[in-house]
C-alpha positions as CSV (number, residue, x, y, z in Angstrom):
1,M,-36.5,31.1,-24.3
2,E,-35.9,28.3,-21.9
3,P,-36.8,28.8,-18.2
4,I,-34.3,30.2,-15.8
5,L,-34.8,27.3,-13.5
6,K,-36.8,24.2,-13.6
7,V,-38.1,21.7,-10.9
8,E,-39.2,18.5,-12.0
9,G,-40.6,15.8,-9.9
10,L,-38.7,17.0,-7.0
11,T,-39.0,14.9,-3.4
12,K,-37.7,14.8,0.0
13,I,-38.2,11.9,2.5
14,F,-36.9,11.8,5.8
15,S,-35.9,9.4,7.5
16,S,-34.7,9.1,11.4
17,K,-33.4,6.3,13.1
18,G,-37.0,4.4,14.6
19,R,-39.3,7.1,13.2
20,E,-41.3,6.3,10.1
21,D,-40.1,7.8,6.6
22,Y,-41.6,11.5,6.4
23,T,-41.8,12.5,3.1
24,A,-41.8,16.2,2.8
25,V,-42.0,17.5,-0.9
26,D,-44.1,15.1,-2.8
27,G,-43.0,15.1,-6.6
28,V,-43.6,18.4,-7.5
29,S,-42.8,20.2,-11.0
30,F,-42.5,23.7,-12.3
31,S,-40.2,26.5,-14.0
32,M,-39.7,29.9,-14.1
33,M,-38.9,32.4,-17.3
34,P,-36.2,34.8,-17.1
35,G,-37.8,37.7,-15.1
36,E,-40.4,35.9,-13.9
37,K,-41.6,36.6,-9.9
38,L,-42.8,33.4,-8.6
39,A,-44.4,32.6,-5.4
40,I,-44.8,30.1,-3.7
41,I,-47.8,30.1,-1.0
42,G,-49.2,27.5,1.7
43,E,-49.4,26.7,5.5
44,S,-46.3,25.9,7.6
45,G,-45.1,22.2,7.2
46,S,-46.3,22.4,3.4
47,G,-43.4,21.6,2.2
48,K,-42.6,25.2,0.5
49,T,-39.2,26.4,2.4
50,T,-37.9,22.6,2.0
51,V,-38.5,23.0,-1.7
52,V,-36.4,26.0,-1.8
53,N,-34.1,25.0,0.1
54,M,-33.4,22.2,-2.3
55,V,-33.4,24.4,-4.7
56,A,-30.3,26.5,-3.5
57,R,-28.6,23.2,-2.9
58,L,-28.9,23.6,1.1
59,L,-30.4,20.2,1.1
60,D,-30.3,17.1,-1.1
61,A,-33.9,15.9,-3.0
62,T,-33.9,12.5,-2.4
63,S,-35.3,12.0,-6.1
64,G,-35.9,14.5,-8.7
65,M,-34.6,17.3,-11.3
66,I,-33.4,21.0,-10.9
67,T,-32.3,22.7,-13.5
68,L,-30.5,26.1,-13.4
69,D,-30.2,28.0,-16.5
70,G,-30.2,24.9,-18.8
71,E,-27.6,23.4,-16.0
72,D,-28.7,20.1,-14.1
73,I,-27.8,21.3,-10.5
74,T,-29.4,18.5,-8.5
75,R,-26.5,16.8,-7.1
76,A,-24.2,19.8,-7.4
77,K,-21.2,20.0,-4.6
78,G,-18.0,21.8,-3.7
79,R,-16.7,23.6,-6.5
80,R,-19.1,23.5,-8.7
81,M,-21.9,25.4,-6.6
82,K,-18.9,28.6,-7.4
83,G,-20.2,29.2,-10.4
84,I,-24.1,28.2,-9.6
85,Y,-24.5,30.5,-6.6
86,G,-23.0,33.2,-9.3
87,K,-26.3,32.6,-11.4
88,M,-28.4,32.3,-7.8
89,Q,-28.6,33.6,-4.4
90,M,-31.0,34.1,-1.6
91,V,-32.2,36.2,0.5
92,F,-32.8,35.0,3.9
93,Q,-36.4,35.5,6.5
94,T,-33.7,36.7,9.5
95,P,-31.2,39.1,7.8
96,A,-28.3,38.4,10.1
97,D,-29.0,35.4,8.8
98,S,-26.9,36.4,6.1
99,F,-23.7,37.8,8.1
100,D,-21.1,37.0,9.7
101,P,-21.3,38.6,12.6
102,R,-18.1,39.2,13.6
103,R,-17.3,41.2,9.8
104,T,-19.0,44.8,8.6
105,L,-22.0,44.7,6.4
106,G,-19.5,45.9,3.8
107,D,-17.3,42.9,4.2
108,G,-19.8,40.7,4.2
109,I,-21.0,42.6,0.7
110,A,-17.7,42.8,-0.7
111,E,-16.6,38.8,0.0
112,S,-18.9,37.5,-3.0
113,L,-17.2,40.0,-5.0
114,V,-13.2,38.7,-3.9
115,N,-13.6,35.5,-4.3
116,R,-14.2,36.2,-7.9
117,G,-11.1,37.8,-8.0
118,T,-11.6,41.9,-7.7
119,A,-9.9,43.2,-5.8
120,K,-10.3,43.8,-1.9
121,K,-10.1,47.9,-2.1
122,E,-12.3,47.9,-5.7
123,A,-15.0,45.6,-3.9
124,M,-15.4,47.7,-0.9
125,A,-16.2,50.8,-2.9
126,R,-19.1,48.3,-4.6
127,A,-20.1,47.5,-1.3
128,E,-20.4,50.8,-0.3
129,Q,-22.7,51.8,-4.1
130,L,-25.2,48.4,-3.5
131,L,-25.7,50.0,-0.8
132,G,-26.4,52.7,-2.0
133,L,-28.2,51.0,-4.0
134,C,-30.4,49.9,-1.1
135,G,-31.1,52.9,0.8
136,L,-28.3,52.9,3.0
137,G,-25.9,55.1,3.5
138,K,-21.8,54.6,3.0
139,E,-21.4,54.3,6.7
140,F,-23.2,51.5,6.9
141,V,-20.1,49.9,5.5
142,K,-18.4,49.7,8.5
143,R,-21.4,48.3,10.4
144,Y,-21.7,45.4,12.0
145,P,-25.2,43.4,11.5
146,H,-25.9,44.0,15.0
147,E,-26.2,47.7,14.7
148,V,-28.6,48.0,12.3
149,S,-31.8,47.5,12.4
150,G,-34.2,44.6,11.4
151,G,-35.2,46.7,8.0
152,Q,-31.3,48.0,7.6
153,C,-30.0,44.8,7.3
154,Q,-32.4,43.3,5.5
155,R,-31.5,45.9,2.8
156,A,-28.1,45.3,3.2
157,A,-29.1,41.2,2.9
158,I,-30.8,42.7,-0.5
159,A,-27.1,44.6,-1.1
160,R,-25.0,40.9,-0.9
161,A,-27.2,39.1,-2.8
162,V,-27.5,41.2,-5.9
163,A,-23.6,41.8,-5.6
164,I,-22.9,39.4,-8.8
165,S,-26.1,39.9,-9.9
166,P,-27.6,36.6,-10.3
167,K,-30.0,35.8,-12.3
168,L,-32.6,34.2,-9.9
169,L,-33.2,35.1,-6.2
170,I,-34.8,33.0,-4.0
171,L,-36.4,35.1,-0.9
172,D,-37.4,32.7,2.2
173,E,-40.5,34.8,4.1
174,A,-37.8,37.9,3.4
175,T,-40.1,40.6,4.1
176,S,-41.9,38.9,6.6
177,A,-40.1,40.5,9.8
178,L,-40.3,44.0,8.9
179,D,-43.1,47.0,8.8
180,V,-45.4,47.3,6.1
181,T,-43.3,51.3,5.3
182,V,-40.3,49.4,5.0
183,Q,-41.8,46.0,3.1
184,K,-42.7,49.1,0.4
185,D,-39.1,49.9,0.6
186,I,-38.3,47.3,0.0
187,L,-40.5,46.3,-2.8
188,E,-39.9,48.6,-5.2
189,L,-36.5,48.3,-4.9
190,L,-36.6,44.5,-5.9
191,T,-38.4,46.1,-8.9
192,T,-36.2,48.1,-9.6
193,L,-33.5,45.4,-9.8
194,K,-35.7,43.2,-11.8
195,E,-36.0,46.3,-14.2
196,E,-32.6,46.8,-14.0
197,R,-31.2,43.5,-14.4
198,N,-34.0,40.9,-15.6
199,M,-33.8,39.5,-12.4
200,S,-35.7,36.2,-11.4
201,Y,-37.8,36.6,-7.8
202,L,-39.2,33.1,-6.0
203,F,-40.8,33.9,-3.2
204,I,-41.6,32.3,-0.2
205,C,-44.8,34.0,1.3
206,H,-47.2,34.3,3.7
207,D,-48.3,37.7,3.4
208,I,-51.2,36.9,0.5
209,A,-51.5,40.7,-0.4
210,L,-47.9,41.1,-1.2
211,V,-48.5,37.8,-3.6
212,Q,-51.1,39.5,-5.3
213,N,-49.5,42.6,-5.6
214,F,-46.3,41.5,-7.0
215,C,-46.4,38.0,-8.1
216,D,-46.7,37.2,-11.8
217,R,-47.7,33.7,-10.6
218,V,-48.3,32.1,-7.7
219,L,-48.1,28.2,-6.7
220,V,-50.2,27.1,-3.7
221,M,-48.5,23.4,-2.1
222,Y,-50.3,21.0,0.9
223,H,-49.2,18.3,2.0
224,G,-46.1,18.7,0.2
225,K,-47.7,18.7,-3.5
226,I,-48.7,21.5,-5.4
227,V,-52.6,21.5,-5.4
228,E,-53.0,24.8,-7.0
229,E,-51.9,27.7,-9.2
230,G,-52.3,30.9,-11.8
231,I,-52.5,34.1,-12.0
232,P,-52.3,35.5,-8.4
233,D,-56.3,37.5,-8.2
234,D,-57.6,33.9,-10.1
235,V,-56.3,31.9,-7.7
236,I,-57.2,34.4,-4.9
237,R,-60.5,35.8,-5.5
238,H,-61.5,32.2,-7.5
239,P,-59.9,29.4,-5.9
240,K,-60.8,26.0,-7.2
241,E,-58.9,24.0,-4.2
242,D,-61.5,23.7,-0.5
243,Y,-57.8,24.4,0.9
244,T,-56.4,27.4,-1.1
245,R,-59.4,29.2,-0.1
246,N,-59.7,28.3,3.6
247,L,-56.1,29.3,3.3
248,I,-56.6,32.7,1.8
249,D,-59.8,33.8,4.1
250,S,-57.8,32.5,7.1
251,V,-55.4,35.7,6.5
252,L,-58.0,38.0,4.6
């Protein structure tokens, strides 16, 4: 079985006039298998969000290689991205970022379907089904992002992300702003979607308990590098690196 995602020697150096170059990500390599739930943890500034922004092609890599479902996407731009985003979607920490504030949630969810040739009426019906799958009634099709709660908007953002059945879903602190009950519901939804569609999840997360209970494997980042990786229970209970131990102690 081939990895759904393979990252090799990924590096990002930020340069600005009059300032010293800053290496945010330094030679990071990892892979994910289909259906795997992988977390990346680390303190703010460790480079984890920069990694996923490069994987999602929101940011260009300075060097290295990103392979999605067997295709090199490291330098992909323009029209190629349509096919790539058919396989990979991202859910952001602030759910409203997934939507145009001037358009309804239904329009936002249906958009990707329409862009792939689905008739508008059929796409809106599918948006209603997807909202139902995510625990929201059909009335949410006509609501705007500012008219719903953070938890409801995050459910709608997940509905939008899974509308085209991607193989990989990237979640950048996607549950951190939600209360515990809503977070539990979202994780149960993600578990259901994984079982039904064999989706893979790449989590950027600071919630150690979530990582331990939900993810199959965890990577620990520090100063742009992966310093430790393994099964969450092993890494959390028996960390090998002082940084990992301090990171876990700070949140437990």
